[in-house]
PAKOL-650090 format. One line per 10 residues: number of its first residue (from 0); their letters; for each residue z, y negated, x of N, C-alpha, C. Coordinates in Angstrom, 3 decimals, padded with zeros to 6 digits. Layout:
# PAKOL-650090
NUM	A	Z:Y:X:Z:Y:X:Z:Y:X; ...
***
This chain:
# PAKOL-650090
0	MSDVRLVDLD	074.986:-090.621:098.391:075.700:-091.616:098.840:076.598:-092.603:098.107; 076.396:-093.389:097.335:077.658:-093.937:096.366:077.814:-095.201:096.633; 077.594:-096.658:096.574:078.002:-097.767:097.550:079.529:-098.619:096.082; 079.563:-098.688:096.827:081.106:-100.040:096.414:080.701:-101.361:096.224; 080.498:-102.263:095.343:080.037:-103.522:095.191:082.081:-103.882:095.660; 081.833:-104.917:097.111:082.629:-104.733:097.804:083.712:-105.947:097.328; 083.233:-107.497:096.018:083.087:-108.448:095.392:084.655:-107.996:094.563; 084.136:-106.901:093.734:084.843:-106.187:092.639:086.359:-105.912:093.270; 086.167:-105.448:094.403:088.066:-104.468:094.468:088.767:-105.511:094.835; 090.202:-105.065:093.575:091.378:-106.521:093.540:091.610:-106.628:094.778
10	VIKRYSLAVR	091.821:-106.176:095.863:092.916:-106.220:097.392:091.304:-107.697:098.124; 089.747:-107.854:098.256:089.319:-108.734:097.995:089.291:-109.388:097.196; 089.170:-109.780:096.291:089.255:-111.247:095.432:090.159:-111.850:095.258; 091.846:-111.037:095.828:093.189:-111.338:095.792:093.155:-112.228:096.977; 093.246:-111.510:098.009:092.871:-111.904:100.039:092.426:-112.521:101.077; 090.993:-112.426:100.918:089.651:-112.343:101.447:089.659:-113.852:101.445; 088.985:-114.252:101.975:088.326:-115.924:102.048:086.515:-115.942:102.114; 086.502:-114.553:102.960:084.890:-114.453:102.194:083.981:-113.122:102.714; 083.855:-112.694:101.886:082.782:-111.053:102.105:081.439:-111.702:102.992; 081.529:-110.720:103.875:080.075:-110.111:104.576:078.404:-109.476:104.192
20	QESAPAEEVL	079.526:-108.638:102.821:078.226:-108.223:102.133:078.593:-107.754:101.364; 078.235:-107.867:100.014:078.464:-107.577:098.635:079.061:-105.645:098.880; 077.981:-104.799:099.476:078.232:-103.879:099.083:078.614:-102.994:099.877; 079.574:-101.941:100.356:079.412:-100.698:101.459:079.197:-098.976:100.058; 079.042:-098.342:101.677:079.022:-096.740:101.281:081.021:-096.610:100.866; 080.372:-096.072:099.519:082.436:-095.131:099.014:083.175:-095.088:100.317; 082.445:-094.334:100.915:083.598:-093.364:102.341:084.065:-094.329:103.455; 083.014:-095.658:103.612:082.740:-096.493:104.951:084.307:-097.844:104.594; 084.708:-097.645:103.044:085.197:-098.556:102.398:086.424:-098.554:102.219; 086.658:-096.633:101.601:088.166:-096.074:101.836:088.440:-095.720:103.038
30	AVLEASRQQV	088.333:-095.558:103.913:088.602:-094.847:105.377:089.024:-096.805:105.532; 088.625:-097.384:105.640:089.084:-099.738:105.639:090.444:-099.167:105.384; 090.323:-099.114:103.428:091.580:-099.183:102.923:092.151:-098.717:103.605; 092.088:-097.067:103.710:093.161:-096.248:104.010:093.950:-096.878:105.353; 093.108:-097.397:107.090:093.305:-097.891:107.511:094.226:-098.876:107.788; 094.077:-099.826:106.799:094.644:-101.352:106.556:096.034:-100.844:106.005; 096.430:-099.774:104.516:097.536:-099.118:104.236:097.733:-098.405:105.267; 097.844:-098.441:106.472:099.188:-097.063:107.793:098.916:-098.862:108.194; 098.744:-099.844:108.692:099.162:-100.848:109.271:100.165:-101.644:108.344; 100.115:-101.798:106.804:101.346:-101.998:106.177:102.546:-101.132:105.755
40	LAAMRPERRG	102.198:-100.248:105.965:103.345:-099.339:106.259:104.120:-099.223:107.333; 102.697:-099.160:107.983:103.679:-099.247:109.585:104.232:-100.791:109.747; 104.107:-102.206:109.469:105.092:-102.970:108.764:105.854:-103.567:108.038; 106.159:-102.081:107.218:107.586:-102.366:106.844:108.332:-101.108:106.747; 108.463:-100.704:107.859:109.084:-099.130:108.614:110.503:-099.852:109.944; 111.626:-099.432:110.323:112.528:-100.953:110.376:111.938:-100.750:111.871; 112.310:-101.902:112.657:111.415:-101.407:114.410:112.576:-101.256:114.659; 112.288:-099.749:115.978:112.942:-098.967:116.885:113.292:-099.132:117.778; 112.578:-099.654:118.376:112.469:-100.748:119.474:114.188:-101.449:120.176; 114.463:-100.840:121.505:115.812:-101.037:122.327:117.124:-100.828:121.889
50	RRRRDPTSRP	116.666:-099.711:120.912:117.464:-098.232:120.608:117.529:-097.546:121.242; 118.724:-097.168:122.279:118.464:-095.958:122.837:119.025:-094.390:123.194; 118.766:-094.038:122.721:119.648:-092.381:122.242:120.821:-092.949:123.680; 121.559:-091.840:123.463:122.925:-092.454:124.276:122.869:-090.967:124.955; 123.853:-090.763:125.922:123.834:-090.045:126.950:125.421:-089.012:126.870; 124.952:-087.886:126.265:126.313:-086.191:125.574:127.188:-086.861:127.066; 126.389:-086.712:129.009:127.407:-086.632:128.976:127.786:-087.671:130.018; 127.376:-089.564:129.837:128.989:-089.336:129.773:129.780:-090.072:129.157; 130.707:-090.813:129.941:131.498:-091.837:128.785:131.789:-092.972:127.991; 132.615:-093.672:127.370:132.355:-094.914:126.386:133.695:-095.218:127.238
***
């Protein structure tokens, strides 16, 4: 299993205040990056709370 130097990752260089360790297993880094990607994608989606489906039996 290969290690990735965390201090070489652009996302760490640009947004991290500190790096807790110098390297980590590549699979672990990929999993964390994917989880972070999913959070960013969720933040980009329009919020759907408060919208209700119209009841087809009710009349306006």
